[in-house]
C-alpha positions in Angstrom: 2.5 -109.3 -19.8 3.3 -106.8 -22.5 3.1 -102.7 -21.8 0.2 -101.0 -23.2 -1.1 -97.4 -24.0 -2.3 -94.9 -26.2 -0.6 -92.3 -28.9 -0.7 -89.2 -27.7 -2.0 -88.2 -31.3 -5.0 -89.7 -31.7 -5.8 -92.1 -28.4 -4.6 -95.2 -30.9 -3.8 -98.5 -28.3 -0.3 -99.1 -29.0 2.4 -101.8 -27.6 5.8 -101.2 -26.4 8.6 -102.8 -28.9 11.6 -104.2 -27.3 13.3 -101.9 -29.7 12.2 -99.1 -27.2 9.3 -97.9 -29.8 5.6 -98.7 -29.8 3.7 -100.3 -32.8 -0.4 -100.7 -33.0 0.6 -104.7 -33.9 0.3 -106.5 -30.6 2.2 -109.2 -32.3 4.8 -106.6 -32.7 5.5 -106.2 -28.1 7.9 -107.0 -26.3 6.6 -110.2 -23.7 7.8 -110.5 -20.5 7.5 -113.8 -18.6 8.2 -112.5 -15.2 6.8 -109.8 -13.0 10.2 -107.5 -12.2 10.6 -108.4 -16.5 7.3 -106.8 -17.3 7.9 -103.7 -14.3 11.4 -103.2 -16.7 9.8 -102.9 -19.9 6.9 -100.8 -17.7 10.1 -98.6 -17.1 11.2 -98.0 -20.1 7.9 -97.1 -21.6 6.4 -95.2 -18.8 9.9 -92.4 -20.1 8.5 -91.8 -23.4 5.4 -89.0 -22.3 5.8 -87.4 -25.6 4.3 -89.9 -28.1 2.7 -92.0 -25.8 0.3 -91.6 -22.3 -1.5 -94.2 -19.8 1.3 -97.2 -19.7 0.3 -100.2 -18.0 1.4 -103.7 -18.1 -1.4 -106.0 -19.6 -2.1 -109.5 -19.8 -1.6 -111.8 -23.2 -2.3 -115.0 -24.6 0.5 -116.9 -26.3 -1.8 -119.2 -29.1 -0.5 -122.3 -29.7 1.1 -121.1 -32.6 2.8 -118.4 -30.8 0.6 -115.7 -31.9 -0.2 -113.2 -29.0 -3.6 -112.9 -28.1 -5.3 -110.7 -25.4 -5.3 -111.6 -22.0 -8.7 -110.3 -20.8 -11.9 -108.7 -22.0 -10.6 -105.4 -21.3 -7.9 -105.8 -23.8 -9.6 -107.6 -25.9 -12.3 -105.0 -26.4 -9.0 -102.3 -27.0 -7.1 -104.2 -29.6 -10.4 -103.7 -31.9 -10.9 -100.1 -31.2 -14.2 -98.1 -30.2 -17.2 -99.8 -28.9 -19.5 -97.0 -29.8 -19.8 -94.8 -33.3 -17.7 -91.5 -33.4 -19.2 -88.6 -35.2 -17.5 -85.4 -36.4 -20.6 -83.6 -35.4 -22.5 -83.9 -32.1 -25.2 -82.0 -30.7 -26.4 -82.6 -26.9 -30.3 -81.1 -26.0 -30.1 -79.4 -23.2 
């Protein structure tokens, strides 16, 4: 399990690091192997409301080579970015 959130400045997906900061790389996230450890990471990450918001515990899989991979569909989608095209100008017909 890892702790993930969204960066406050631009909404980017970020992950809590063991040294108490955020990273955009899943591979750089602190990994908890118990529910108690995951709650501790979440508590520490939740204090930082100036850089990231909406922190929660997310599942991960650890590949044979040790690489972290998203543990479910939601996290796989979040880790690859928006699923819709973004545009600088959006007009809505009324």
